[in-house]
PyMOL CGO cylinders between C-alpha atoms (Angstrom):
from pymol import cmd
from pymol.cgo import CYLINDER

trace = [
    CYLINDER, 67.49, -4.63, -109.88, 70.10, -7.02, -108.40, 0.3, 1, 1, 1, 1, 1, 1,
    CYLINDER, 70.10, -7.02, -108.40, 73.85, -6.40, -108.50, 0.3, 1, 1, 1, 1, 1, 1,
    CYLINDER, 73.85, -6.40, -108.50, 76.62, -8.76, -107.45, 0.3, 1, 1, 1, 1, 1, 1,
    CYLINDER, 76.62, -8.76, -107.45, 78.95, -7.45, -104.75, 0.3, 1, 1, 1, 1, 1, 1,
    CYLINDER, 78.95, -7.45, -104.75, 82.56, -8.60, -104.22, 0.3, 1, 1, 1, 1, 1, 1,
    CYLINDER, 82.56, -8.60, -104.22, 81.53, -10.26, -100.96, 0.3, 1, 1, 1, 1, 1, 1,
    CYLINDER, 81.53, -10.26, -100.96, 78.97, -12.36, -102.85, 0.3, 1, 1, 1, 1, 1, 1,
    CYLINDER, 78.97, -12.36, -102.85, 75.91, -10.61, -101.42, 0.3, 1, 1, 1, 1, 1, 1,
    CYLINDER, 75.91, -10.61, -101.42, 73.05, -9.54, -103.64, 0.3, 1, 1, 1, 1, 1, 1,
    CYLINDER, 73.05, -9.54, -103.64, 72.02, -5.90, -103.24, 0.3, 1, 1, 1, 1, 1, 1,
    CYLINDER, 72.02, -5.90, -103.24, 68.51, -4.89, -104.12, 0.3, 1, 1, 1, 1, 1, 1,
    CYLINDER, 68.51, -4.89, -104.12, 66.81, -1.58, -104.54, 0.3, 1, 1, 1, 1, 1, 1,
    CYLINDER, 66.81, -1.58, -104.54, 63.27, -0.90, -103.40, 0.3, 1, 1, 1, 1, 1, 1,
    CYLINDER, 63.27, -0.90, -103.40, 60.89, 2.02, -103.58, 0.3, 1, 1, 1, 1, 1, 1,
    CYLINDER, 60.89, 2.02, -103.58, 61.30, 4.35, -100.60, 0.3, 1, 1, 1, 1, 1, 1,
    CYLINDER, 61.30, 4.35, -100.60, 57.68, 5.58, -100.62, 0.3, 1, 1, 1, 1, 1, 1,
    CYLINDER, 57.68, 5.58, -100.62, 58.67, 9.00, -101.93, 0.3, 1, 1, 1, 1, 1, 1,
    CYLINDER, 58.67, 9.00, -101.93, 59.02, 8.14, -105.62, 0.3, 1, 1, 1, 1, 1, 1,
    CYLINDER, 59.02, 8.14, -105.62, 62.71, 7.20, -105.33, 0.3, 1, 1, 1, 1, 1, 1,
    CYLINDER, 62.71, 7.20, -105.33, 64.63, 4.07, -104.56, 0.3, 1, 1, 1, 1, 1, 1,
    CYLINDER, 64.63, 4.07, -104.56, 66.41, 3.00, -101.44, 0.3, 1, 1, 1, 1, 1, 1,
    CYLINDER, 66.41, 3.00, -101.44, 69.19, 0.44, -101.16, 0.3, 1, 1, 1, 1, 1, 1,
    CYLINDER, 69.19, 0.44, -101.16, 68.14, -2.67, -99.23, 0.3, 1, 1, 1, 1, 1, 1,
    CYLINDER, 68.14, -2.67, -99.23, 71.03, -3.59, -96.90, 0.3, 1, 1, 1, 1, 1, 1,
    CYLINDER, 71.03, -3.59, -96.90, 73.03, -6.69, -97.76, 0.3, 1, 1, 1, 1, 1, 1,
    CYLINDER, 73.03, -6.69, -97.76, 74.05, -9.42, -95.34, 0.3, 1, 1, 1, 1, 1, 1,
    CYLINDER, 74.05, -9.42, -95.34, 77.60, -8.05, -95.57, 0.3, 1, 1, 1, 1, 1, 1,
    CYLINDER, 77.60, -8.05, -95.57, 76.51, -4.55, -94.57, 0.3, 1, 1, 1, 1, 1, 1,
    CYLINDER, 76.51, -4.55, -94.57, 74.54, -5.85, -91.62, 0.3, 1, 1, 1, 1, 1, 1,
    CYLINDER, 74.54, -5.85, -91.62, 77.47, -8.05, -90.58, 0.3, 1, 1, 1, 1, 1, 1,
    CYLINDER, 77.47, -8.05, -90.58, 79.79, -5.02, -90.76, 0.3, 1, 1, 1, 1, 1, 1,
    CYLINDER, 79.79, -5.02, -90.76, 77.48, -3.14, -88.40, 0.3, 1, 1, 1, 1, 1, 1,
    CYLINDER, 77.48, -3.14, -88.40, 77.44, -6.09, -86.00, 0.3, 1, 1, 1, 1, 1, 1,
    CYLINDER, 77.44, -6.09, -86.00, 81.26, -6.31, -86.27, 0.3, 1, 1, 1, 1, 1, 1,
    CYLINDER, 81.26, -6.31, -86.27, 81.48, -2.60, -85.35, 0.3, 1, 1, 1, 1, 1, 1,
    CYLINDER, 81.48, -2.60, -85.35, 79.37, -3.31, -82.28, 0.3, 1, 1, 1, 1, 1, 1,
    CYLINDER, 79.37, -3.31, -82.28, 81.61, -6.25, -81.33, 0.3, 1, 1, 1, 1, 1, 1,
    CYLINDER, 81.61, -6.25, -81.33, 84.72, -4.10, -81.70, 0.3, 1, 1, 1, 1, 1, 1,
    CYLINDER, 84.72, -4.10, -81.70, 83.13, -1.36, -79.56, 0.3, 1, 1, 1, 1, 1, 1,
    CYLINDER, 83.13, -1.36, -79.56, 82.46, -3.91, -76.80, 0.3, 1, 1, 1, 1, 1, 1,
    CYLINDER, 82.46, -3.91, -76.80, 85.92, -5.50, -77.13, 0.3, 1, 1, 1, 1, 1, 1,
    CYLINDER, 85.92, -5.50, -77.13, 87.65, -2.12, -76.94, 0.3, 1, 1, 1, 1, 1, 1,
    CYLINDER, 87.65, -2.12, -76.94, 85.50, -0.85, -74.07, 0.3, 1, 1, 1, 1, 1, 1,
    CYLINDER, 85.50, -0.85, -74.07, 87.35, 0.23, -70.96, 0.3, 1, 1, 1, 1, 1, 1,
    CYLINDER, 87.35, 0.23, -70.96, 87.08, -2.00, -67.91, 0.3, 1, 1, 1, 1, 1, 1,
    CYLINDER, 87.08, -2.00, -67.91, 85.48, -0.53, -64.78, 0.3, 1, 1, 1, 1, 1, 1,
    CYLINDER, 85.48, -0.53, -64.78, 88.03, -0.80, -61.97, 0.3, 1, 1, 1, 1, 1, 1,
    CYLINDER, 88.03, -0.80, -61.97, 87.45, -3.59, -59.48, 0.3, 1, 1, 1, 1, 1, 1,
    CYLINDER, 87.45, -3.59, -59.48, 84.73, -5.24, -61.56, 0.3, 1, 1, 1, 1, 1, 1,
    CYLINDER, 84.73, -5.24, -61.56, 84.28, -7.35, -64.65, 0.3, 1, 1, 1, 1, 1, 1,
    CYLINDER, 84.28, -7.35, -64.65, 82.07, -4.70, -66.23, 0.3, 1, 1, 1, 1, 1, 1,
    CYLINDER, 82.07, -4.70, -66.23, 83.04, -2.48, -69.12, 0.3, 1, 1, 1, 1, 1, 1,
    CYLINDER, 83.04, -2.48, -69.12, 82.08, 1.08, -70.05, 0.3, 1, 1, 1, 1, 1, 1,
    CYLINDER, 82.08, 1.08, -70.05, 80.59, 1.48, -73.51, 0.3, 1, 1, 1, 1, 1, 1,
    CYLINDER, 80.59, 1.48, -73.51, 79.82, 4.76, -75.18, 0.3, 1, 1, 1, 1, 1, 1,
    CYLINDER, 79.82, 4.76, -75.18, 76.06, 4.75, -74.82, 0.3, 1, 1, 1, 1, 1, 1,
    CYLINDER, 76.06, 4.75, -74.82, 75.31, 7.12, -77.72, 0.3, 1, 1, 1, 1, 1, 1,
    CYLINDER, 75.31, 7.12, -77.72, 77.53, 5.22, -80.15, 0.3, 1, 1, 1, 1, 1, 1,
    CYLINDER, 77.53, 5.22, -80.15, 76.07, 1.83, -79.16, 0.3, 1, 1, 1, 1, 1, 1,
    CYLINDER, 76.07, 1.83, -79.16, 72.51, 3.21, -79.35, 0.3, 1, 1, 1, 1, 1, 1,
    CYLINDER, 72.51, 3.21, -79.35, 73.25, 4.64, -82.80, 0.3, 1, 1, 1, 1, 1, 1,
    CYLINDER, 73.25, 4.64, -82.80, 74.54, 1.29, -84.04, 0.3, 1, 1, 1, 1, 1, 1,
    CYLINDER, 74.54, 1.29, -84.04, 71.62, -0.63, -82.52, 0.3, 1, 1, 1, 1, 1, 1,
    CYLINDER, 71.62, -0.63, -82.52, 69.10, 1.85, -83.96, 0.3, 1, 1, 1, 1, 1, 1,
    CYLINDER, 69.10, 1.85, -83.96, 70.72, 1.57, -87.39, 0.3, 1, 1, 1, 1, 1, 1,
    CYLINDER, 70.72, 1.57, -87.39, 70.58, -2.22, -87.19, 0.3, 1, 1, 1, 1, 1, 1,
    CYLINDER, 70.58, -2.22, -87.19, 66.93, -2.16, -86.11, 0.3, 1, 1, 1, 1, 1, 1,
    CYLINDER, 66.93, -2.16, -86.11, 66.00, 0.31, -88.86, 0.3, 1, 1, 1, 1, 1, 1,
    CYLINDER, 66.00, 0.31, -88.86, 67.63, -1.82, -91.52, 0.3, 1, 1, 1, 1, 1, 1,
    CYLINDER, 67.63, -1.82, -91.52, 66.21, -5.21, -90.55, 0.3, 1, 1, 1, 1, 1, 1,
    CYLINDER, 66.21, -5.21, -90.55, 62.53, -4.33, -91.09, 0.3, 1, 1, 1, 1, 1, 1,
    CYLINDER, 62.53, -4.33, -91.09, 63.29, -3.48, -94.73, 0.3, 1, 1, 1, 1, 1, 1,
    CYLINDER, 63.29, -3.48, -94.73, 64.07, -7.14, -95.38, 0.3, 1, 1, 1, 1, 1, 1,
    CYLINDER, 64.07, -7.14, -95.38, 60.86, -8.20, -93.69, 0.3, 1, 1, 1, 1, 1, 1,
    CYLINDER, 60.86, -8.20, -93.69, 58.87, -5.55, -95.58, 0.3, 1, 1, 1, 1, 1, 1,
    CYLINDER, 58.87, -5.55, -95.58, 60.36, -6.83, -98.83, 0.3, 1, 1, 1, 1, 1, 1,
    CYLINDER, 60.36, -6.83, -98.83, 59.30, -10.38, -97.93, 0.3, 1, 1, 1, 1, 1, 1,
    CYLINDER, 59.30, -10.38, -97.93, 55.75, -9.29, -97.10, 0.3, 1, 1, 1, 1, 1, 1,
    CYLINDER, 55.75, -9.29, -97.10, 55.61, -7.31, -100.36, 0.3, 1, 1, 1, 1, 1, 1,
    CYLINDER, 55.61, -7.31, -100.36, 56.79, -10.36, -102.34, 0.3, 1, 1, 1, 1, 1, 1,
    CYLINDER, 56.79, -10.36, -102.34, 54.13, -12.55, -100.76, 0.3, 1, 1, 1, 1, 1, 1,
    CYLINDER, 54.13, -12.55, -100.76, 51.39, -9.99, -101.53, 0.3, 1, 1, 1, 1, 1, 1,
    CYLINDER, 51.39, -9.99, -101.53, 52.67, -9.68, -105.09, 0.3, 1, 1, 1, 1, 1, 1,
    CYLINDER, 52.67, -9.68, -105.09, 52.73, -13.47, -105.42, 0.3, 1, 1, 1, 1, 1, 1,
    CYLINDER, 52.73, -13.47, -105.42, 49.15, -13.74, -104.17, 0.3, 1, 1, 1, 1, 1, 1,
    CYLINDER, 49.15, -13.74, -104.17, 48.01, -10.97, -106.53, 0.3, 1, 1, 1, 1, 1, 1,
    CYLINDER, 48.01, -10.97, -106.53, 49.81, -12.63, -109.43, 0.3, 1, 1, 1, 1, 1, 1,
    CYLINDER, 49.81, -12.63, -109.43, 48.25, -16.02, -108.64, 0.3, 1, 1, 1, 1, 1, 1,
    CYLINDER, 48.25, -16.02, -108.64, 44.81, -14.36, -108.42, 0.3, 1, 1, 1, 1, 1, 1,
    CYLINDER, 44.81, -14.36, -108.42, 45.35, -12.64, -111.79, 0.3, 1, 1, 1, 1, 1, 1,
    CYLINDER, 45.35, -12.64, -111.79, 46.49, -15.87, -113.45, 0.3, 1, 1, 1, 1, 1, 1,
    CYLINDER, 46.49, -15.87, -113.45, 43.56, -17.78, -111.95, 0.3, 1, 1, 1, 1, 1, 1,
    CYLINDER, 43.56, -17.78, -111.95, 41.19, -15.11, -113.26, 0.3, 1, 1, 1, 1, 1, 1,
    CYLINDER, 41.19, -15.11, -113.26, 42.83, -15.32, -116.68, 0.3, 1, 1, 1, 1, 1, 1,
    CYLINDER, 42.83, -15.32, -116.68, 42.51, -19.10, -116.60, 0.3, 1, 1, 1, 1, 1, 1,
    CYLINDER, 42.51, -19.10, -116.60, 38.83, -18.83, -115.63, 0.3, 1, 1, 1, 1, 1, 1,
    CYLINDER, 38.83, -18.83, -115.63, 38.29, -16.38, -118.47, 0.3, 1, 1, 1, 1, 1, 1,
    CYLINDER, 38.29, -16.38, -118.47, 39.96, -18.75, -120.94, 0.3, 1, 1, 1, 1, 1, 1,
    CYLINDER, 39.96, -18.75, -120.94, 37.91, -21.66, -119.62, 0.3, 1, 1, 1, 1, 1, 1,
    CYLINDER, 37.91, -21.66, -119.62, 34.69, -19.59, -119.82, 0.3, 1, 1, 1, 1, 1, 1,
    CYLINDER, 34.69, -19.59, -119.82, 35.48, -18.57, -123.41, 0.3, 1, 1, 1, 1, 1, 1,
    CYLINDER, 35.48, -18.57, -123.41, 36.23, -22.16, -124.25, 0.3, 1, 1, 1, 1, 1, 1,
    CYLINDER, 36.23, -22.16, -124.25, 32.93, -23.31, -122.72, 0.3, 1, 1, 1, 1, 1, 1,
    CYLINDER, 32.93, -23.31, -122.72, 30.98, -20.60, -124.57, 0.3, 1, 1, 1, 1, 1, 1,
    CYLINDER, 30.98, -20.60, -124.57, 32.69, -21.49, -127.80, 0.3, 1, 1, 1, 1, 1, 1,
    CYLINDER, 32.69, -21.49, -127.80, 32.02, -25.16, -127.13, 0.3, 1, 1, 1, 1, 1, 1,
    CYLINDER, 32.02, -25.16, -127.13, 28.33, -24.44, -126.49, 0.3, 1, 1, 1, 1, 1, 1,
    CYLINDER, 28.33, -24.44, -126.49, 28.12, -22.55, -129.80, 0.3, 1, 1, 1, 1, 1, 1,
    CYLINDER, 28.12, -22.55, -129.80, 29.79, -25.38, -131.67, 0.3, 1, 1, 1, 1, 1, 1,
    CYLINDER, 29.79, -25.38, -131.67, 27.66, -28.04, -129.98, 0.3, 1, 1, 1, 1, 1, 1,
    CYLINDER, 27.66, -28.04, -129.98, 24.53, -26.27, -131.15, 0.3, 1, 1, 1, 1, 1, 1,
    CYLINDER, 24.53, -26.27, -131.15, 25.62, -26.84, -134.71, 0.3, 1, 1, 1, 1, 1, 1,
    CYLINDER, 25.62, -26.84, -134.71, 25.06, -30.56, -135.19, 0.3, 1, 1, 1, 1, 1, 1,
    CYLINDER, 25.06, -30.56, -135.19, 27.48, -31.08, -138.08, 0.3, 1, 1, 1, 1, 1, 1,
    CYLINDER, 27.48, -31.08, -138.08, 30.58, -30.13, -136.00, 0.3, 1, 1, 1, 1, 1, 1,
    CYLINDER, 30.58, -30.13, -136.00, 29.74, -31.48, -132.53, 0.3, 1, 1, 1, 1, 1, 1,
    CYLINDER, 29.74, -31.48, -132.53, 32.78, -33.76, -132.32, 0.3, 1, 1, 1, 1, 1, 1,
    CYLINDER, 32.78, -33.76, -132.32, 35.15, -30.98, -133.40, 0.3, 1, 1, 1, 1, 1, 1,
    CYLINDER, 35.15, -30.98, -133.40, 33.69, -28.55, -130.84, 0.3, 1, 1, 1, 1, 1, 1,
    CYLINDER, 33.69, -28.55, -130.84, 34.08, -30.96, -127.94, 0.3, 1, 1, 1, 1, 1, 1,
    CYLINDER, 34.08, -30.96, -127.94, 37.67, -31.70, -128.90, 0.3, 1, 1, 1, 1, 1, 1,
    CYLINDER, 37.67, -31.70, -128.90, 38.58, -27.99, -129.24, 0.3, 1, 1, 1, 1, 1, 1,
    CYLINDER, 38.58, -27.99, -129.24, 36.93, -27.11, -125.93, 0.3, 1, 1, 1, 1, 1, 1,
    CYLINDER, 36.93, -27.11, -125.93, 38.81, -29.87, -124.12, 0.3, 1, 1, 1, 1, 1, 1,
    CYLINDER, 38.81, -29.87, -124.12, 42.07, -28.74, -125.68, 0.3, 1, 1, 1, 1, 1, 1,
    CYLINDER, 42.07, -28.74, -125.68, 41.48, -25.15, -124.61, 0.3, 1, 1, 1, 1, 1, 1,
    CYLINDER, 41.48, -25.15, -124.61, 40.59, -26.22, -121.09, 0.3, 1, 1, 1, 1, 1, 1,
    CYLINDER, 40.59, -26.22, -121.09, 43.67, -28.45, -120.79, 0.3, 1, 1, 1, 1, 1, 1,
    CYLINDER, 43.67, -28.45, -120.79, 45.90, -25.70, -122.21, 0.3, 1, 1, 1, 1, 1, 1,
    CYLINDER, 45.90, -25.70, -122.21, 44.42, -23.12, -119.82, 0.3, 1, 1, 1, 1, 1, 1,
    CYLINDER, 44.42, -23.12, -119.82, 44.79, -25.41, -116.83, 0.3, 1, 1, 1, 1, 1, 1,
    CYLINDER, 44.79, -25.41, -116.83, 48.35, -26.29, -117.86, 0.3, 1, 1, 1, 1, 1, 1,
    CYLINDER, 48.35, -26.29, -117.86, 49.26, -22.64, -118.33, 0.3, 1, 1, 1, 1, 1, 1,
    CYLINDER, 49.26, -22.64, -118.33, 47.71, -21.68, -114.99, 0.3, 1, 1, 1, 1, 1, 1,
    CYLINDER, 47.71, -21.68, -114.99, 49.53, -24.57, -113.26, 0.3, 1, 1, 1, 1, 1, 1,
    CYLINDER, 49.53, -24.57, -113.26, 52.85, -23.56, -114.86, 0.3, 1, 1, 1, 1, 1, 1,
    CYLINDER, 52.85, -23.56, -114.86, 52.48, -19.90, -113.87, 0.3, 1, 1, 1, 1, 1, 1,
    CYLINDER, 52.48, -19.90, -113.87, 51.44, -20.84, -110.34, 0.3, 1, 1, 1, 1, 1, 1,
    CYLINDER, 51.44, -20.84, -110.34, 54.42, -23.21, -109.91, 0.3, 1, 1, 1, 1, 1, 1,
    CYLINDER, 54.42, -23.21, -109.91, 56.91, -20.68, -111.29, 0.3, 1, 1, 1, 1, 1, 1,
    CYLINDER, 56.91, -20.68, -111.29, 55.56, -18.06, -108.94, 0.3, 1, 1, 1, 1, 1, 1,
    CYLINDER, 55.56, -18.06, -108.94, 55.75, -20.40, -105.96, 0.3, 1, 1, 1, 1, 1, 1,
    CYLINDER, 55.75, -20.40, -105.96, 59.36, -21.27, -106.87, 0.3, 1, 1, 1, 1, 1, 1,
    CYLINDER, 59.36, -21.27, -106.87, 60.27, -17.58, -107.03, 0.3, 1, 1, 1, 1, 1, 1,
    CYLINDER, 60.27, -17.58, -107.03, 58.65, -16.84, -103.67, 0.3, 1, 1, 1, 1, 1, 1,
    CYLINDER, 58.65, -16.84, -103.67, 60.34, -19.92, -102.17, 0.3, 1, 1, 1, 1, 1, 1,
    CYLINDER, 60.34, -19.92, -102.17, 63.77, -18.75, -103.38, 0.3, 1, 1, 1, 1, 1, 1,
    CYLINDER, 63.77, -18.75, -103.38, 63.27, -15.27, -101.90, 0.3, 1, 1, 1, 1, 1, 1,
    CYLINDER, 63.27, -15.27, -101.90, 62.07, -16.73, -98.59, 0.3, 1, 1, 1, 1, 1, 1,
    CYLINDER, 62.07, -16.73, -98.59, 65.11, -19.06, -98.51, 0.3, 1, 1, 1, 1, 1, 1,
    CYLINDER, 65.11, -19.06, -98.51, 67.33, -16.01, -99.08, 0.3, 1, 1, 1, 1, 1, 1,
    CYLINDER, 67.33, -16.01, -99.08, 65.67, -14.24, -96.15, 0.3, 1, 1, 1, 1, 1, 1,
    CYLINDER, 65.67, -14.24, -96.15, 65.94, -17.36, -94.02, 0.3, 1, 1, 1, 1, 1, 1,
    CYLINDER, 65.94, -17.36, -94.02, 69.67, -17.52, -94.80, 0.3, 1, 1, 1, 1, 1, 1,
    CYLINDER, 69.67, -17.52, -94.80, 70.09, -13.82, -94.03, 0.3, 1, 1, 1, 1, 1, 1,
    CYLINDER, 70.09, -13.82, -94.03, 68.36, -14.11, -90.67, 0.3, 1, 1, 1, 1, 1, 1,
    CYLINDER, 68.36, -14.11, -90.67, 70.31, -17.28, -89.89, 0.3, 1, 1, 1, 1, 1, 1,
    CYLINDER, 70.31, -17.28, -89.89, 73.58, -15.43, -90.45, 0.3, 1, 1, 1, 1, 1, 1,
    CYLINDER, 73.58, -15.43, -90.45, 72.39, -12.53, -88.33, 0.3, 1, 1, 1, 1, 1, 1,
    CYLINDER, 72.39, -12.53, -88.33, 71.38, -14.86, -85.51, 0.3, 1, 1, 1, 1, 1, 1,
    CYLINDER, 71.38, -14.86, -85.51, 74.78, -16.55, -85.70, 0.3, 1, 1, 1, 1, 1, 1,
    CYLINDER, 74.78, -16.55, -85.70, 76.48, -13.15, -85.45, 0.3, 1, 1, 1, 1, 1, 1,
    CYLINDER, 76.48, -13.15, -85.45, 74.37, -12.14, -82.46, 0.3, 1, 1, 1, 1, 1, 1,
    CYLINDER, 74.37, -12.14, -82.46, 75.06, -15.48, -80.74, 0.3, 1, 1, 1, 1, 1, 1,
    CYLINDER, 75.06, -15.48, -80.74, 78.77, -15.05, -81.42, 0.3, 1, 1, 1, 1, 1, 1,
    CYLINDER, 78.77, -15.05, -81.42, 78.67, -11.54, -79.96, 0.3, 1, 1, 1, 1, 1, 1,
    CYLINDER, 78.67, -11.54, -79.96, 76.86, -12.84, -76.87, 0.3, 1, 1, 1, 1, 1, 1,
    CYLINDER, 76.86, -12.84, -76.87, 79.44, -15.59, -76.47, 0.3, 1, 1, 1, 1, 1, 1,
    CYLINDER, 79.44, -15.59, -76.47, 82.19, -13.00, -76.82, 0.3, 1, 1, 1, 1, 1, 1,
    CYLINDER, 82.19, -13.00, -76.82, 80.70, -11.05, -73.89, 0.3, 1, 1, 1, 1, 1, 1,
    CYLINDER, 80.70, -11.05, -73.89, 81.03, -14.13, -71.70, 0.3, 1, 1, 1, 1, 1, 1,
    CYLINDER, 81.03, -14.13, -71.70, 84.59, -14.87, -72.84, 0.3, 1, 1, 1, 1, 1, 1,
    CYLINDER, 84.59, -14.87, -72.84, 85.68, -11.26, -72.26, 0.3, 1, 1, 1, 1, 1, 1,
    CYLINDER, 85.68, -11.26, -72.26, 85.09, -11.41, -68.47, 0.3, 1, 1, 1, 1, 1, 1,
    CYLINDER, 85.09, -11.41, -68.47, 88.26, -11.83, -66.38, 0.3, 1, 1, 1, 1, 1, 1,
    CYLINDER, 88.26, -11.83, -66.38, 88.17, -14.44, -63.63, 0.3, 1, 1, 1, 1, 1, 1,
    CYLINDER, 88.17, -14.44, -63.63, 86.89, -13.22, -60.31, 0.3, 1, 1, 1, 1, 1, 1,
    CYLINDER, 86.89, -13.22, -60.31, 89.72, -12.44, -57.82, 0.3, 1, 1, 1, 1, 1, 1,
    CYLINDER, 89.72, -12.44, -57.82, 89.98, -14.73, -54.83, 0.3, 1, 1, 1, 1, 1, 1,
    CYLINDER, 89.98, -14.73, -54.83, 88.13, -13.61, -51.72, 0.3, 1, 1, 1, 1, 1, 1,
    CYLINDER, 88.13, -13.61, -51.72, 90.31, -11.92, -49.11, 0.3, 1, 1, 1, 1, 1, 1,
    CYLINDER, 90.31, -11.92, -49.11, 91.59, -14.23, -46.49, 0.3, 1, 1, 1, 1, 1, 1,
    CYLINDER, 91.59, -14.23, -46.49, 91.31, -17.45, -48.54, 0.3, 1, 1, 1, 1, 1, 1,
]
cmd.load_cgo(trace, "trace")
């Protein structure tokens, strides 16, 4: 079930493996966590006589662990969607084969009756074309759906990478210039 959030993110719910559902984190939620980490680094106290800062280890580890624990859910959802897509394609292909087999059997029956040979061939061809068209349509729709979900994940990871790169750049900008060497 998808719901629209004020920040424009789509929130999804997935099975948690215990018969319930678990909220899949949105891009906004993950960005908030990264923002908290950036603020923690920005507000960290400077170690005297160095460019280093002191960060509360437990708090930073908690935030990093939370971020790590949330990211695999997105990847698990992508793997699940791909497996579901493959299973769906296999089921539709099997259905199409079944339709084609029925059409061929029916065509064989009709061919054996000499007075309706032309009609049997035409009906069999129509059934085969319809089955192939239906299978093609289902396969294309399924591929489009999987493509959209993978684009969403690609966008999500792109935003996360941009946030991480921004945080890394912020670390470099936060360093004060080195004091001049004594006697120079």
